C-alpha positions, 0 to 999 in steps of 0.5 A, a space after each residue: 774345131 771349138 773343142 780342139 781350141 779350148 782343150 789345151 787351155 783347159 788342160 793348162 788351167 788344170 795344171 795351174 790349179 794343181 800347182 797352186 795347191 802345191 802339186 808340181 807337173 813332174 809329181 803329177 806325171 810320176 803319180 800317173 805312171 804309178 797309177 798306170 803301173 798299179 792298174 797294169 799289175 791288177 790287170 795281170 793278177 786278174 789274168 792269172 786268176 781267170 786263166 786257171 778257170 779255163 774258158 769260163 775265166 775268159 768269159 768273165 774277163 770279156 764281161 768285166 772289160 766289155 766297154 774297154 774291148 770296144 776299142 782295146 788298148 795295148 794293155 788290154 790286148 796284152 792281158 787278153 793274149 796272156 789269158 787266151 795264150 793266143 796272139 790277137 785274142 781280142 779278135 777271136 776270143 778263144 781260150 787255148 790250153 797249153 797243157 794236154 792233160 788239162 785239155 783232156 780233163 776239160 774234154 772229158 768233163 764237157 764231152 767235146 773233142 779236142 782240137 790240138 794245133 801243132 806248130 813251129 814257135 808259139 801261138 801267143 807270139 807274133 813270129 810263130 810259123 807263117 801258117 799259124 799266123 794265117 790261122 790267127 788272121 783268116 780262121 780264128 777271128 772268123 765269126 762262124 769259125 770262132 763260134 764253132 770252136 767255142 761251142 764244140 771243141 776244147 782248144 789246145 796248142 803245142 810247139 813242135 820246135 822254135 820257129 827259125 827267124 831270119 833278119 835282113 839288116 840293110 845297114 841304114 836302120 831298116 830291118 826285115 824280120 821273117 820266120 822261115 820254113 815250118 808248117 802247122 796242123 790241127 788234130 782232132 783228138 778224143 778225150 783220151 788224147 787219141 787222134 781221130 782226124 787231122 786238118 793239115 796246113 791252111 784251109 780257106 775259112 769256109 772249107 775249114 769250117 766245113 771240115 770242123 763240122 764233119 770232124 765234130 759230128 764224127 767225134 760225137 758218133 765215135 764216142 758212142 761206139 764201144 771201145 772194142 769197135 772203135 778201131 774199125 769204126 775209125 778205119 771206115 770213116 777214113 776209108 769213106 773220106 778217101 773215096 769221097 775226095 777221089 770222087 770229088 776230085 774226079 768231078 772237078 777234073 771232069 768239069 775242067 776237062 782234065 784227063 790226069 790228076 795233078 801231083 802235089 810234088 815230085 818224088 822228093 825223098 828217094 833216099 835218106 837225104 835231108 829235104 831241101 827247105 825250098 822243096 818243103 816250102 812249095 808244099 804250103 803255097 800261102 806261106 811260100 809266098 812269104 818265105 821263098 823270096 828269102 830262101 831263093 836269095 840264100 840258094 837260088 838254085 834250090 827253088 823248083 817250080 810247083 809241080 802241075 801248077 797250072 792244073 792246081 790253079 784251075 782246080 783252086 778256082 772252083 773253090 774261090 768262095 771257100 776262101 773269102 775273108 769275113 769282116 772280122 778277119 779283114 778288120 784284123 788285117 787292117 788294124 795291123 801296121 800294113 807296109 806296102 811298096 805300093 801306096 795306092 788306095 787299092 793296095 790292101 785289097 790287092 794283098 787280100 785278093 792275093 792272099 785269098 788266091 793262095 789260100 784256095 790253092 792251099 785248100 785243094 792241095 791240102 785236102 786232096 793230097 795231104 789229108 788223103 795221105 793221113 786218111 790212108 795212114 788211119 786206114 792202115 793203122 800206121 802210127 796213128 794211135 798216138 799223137 806224138 807218133 802221128 805228128 812225127 810222121 806228118 812233119 817228116 813225110 808230109 811237111 818234109 821238116 823231120 826232127 832228124 834235121 836240126 837245120 830244117 833244110 836250110 843248111 845245104 851241104 854242097 854249097 860254098 858260102 866263103 863264111 867262116 864255119 858256114 856262118 854257124 854258131 851254137 
């Protein structure tokens, strides 16, 4: 209390002293702004220099600004995001390449595999697609995952296309902004850029860490195999992964007393018709909780229920420990401006609980269904040798957001809107 009373007086005295020496308050403020501008300019120049040095440049920045990073200012956070090319990098401390050729060179030099993220939007911007935002909160800041990624992988990301955004203007100054549709996938690549494994969509932290560790060990053994034997070695690995998942799912169903395995979704593409955004949204549960309330208001008739939802929920409950957020992730969630209609002290905990429940559901569906399909493609050798071919197949056949549809399933052709040109502008 004493300091709070004295501080304004001391500040006034300082200002009076400055005035007495010929300084005006206005000049003092201008000088401070100039000094801040110079400091920010120097900070950004440091970022430009260290960015070129790769992960070692990030290490230097963290060392140079260790004290400031204990309670990072907006300027330090912005600088670190530019250096890492990832939003909220102060929480994860991960360096990401955005040029695949540079990532391949780093992989060759280090002997590490590449973890290549494909997403809608940009990883260094707040409004990238929903799953990539969840990666930045639930996965990358996780202490064990962050350490694994720094020690054993070269990180790279590339945008598939911009993330569609929707803004709801309430007309009284309030606006609600969201991204809508889109999914993300992590590929494991060898040093030449060839895909050898994939982790589709959102997994819980423990499950994601386990999948990283399995993929890294396989990549290490794969590198020791003669080039002429690598195709068969890769096929055997993915065949074994299919059998392992089938056995584990069988044990899960037996434990729960369920006779028939659940479906991911009904047969969606029986023709060449454009996929519906609501159906595609049901593939990823966690992000659908954010996106489908908006989609359902745009086209209420296009929001089908999740197929075999009750069965999937029961299976997901077996893996609740795989989705618990660690303290680093919880701190990041709490540090963000958090809005809730429920102002009770436990509202944040309820949001976290709901988030973890949705992640558990995503984890089992992504592992048992989406990844198993990718495993099968590797076994068959279908469009898996080149990253761009595989990624095109994933977004078209698994995520149901093909490049052939520029509207990402958000423009129904048989629904009347009573808006000129259906509200489309180009």
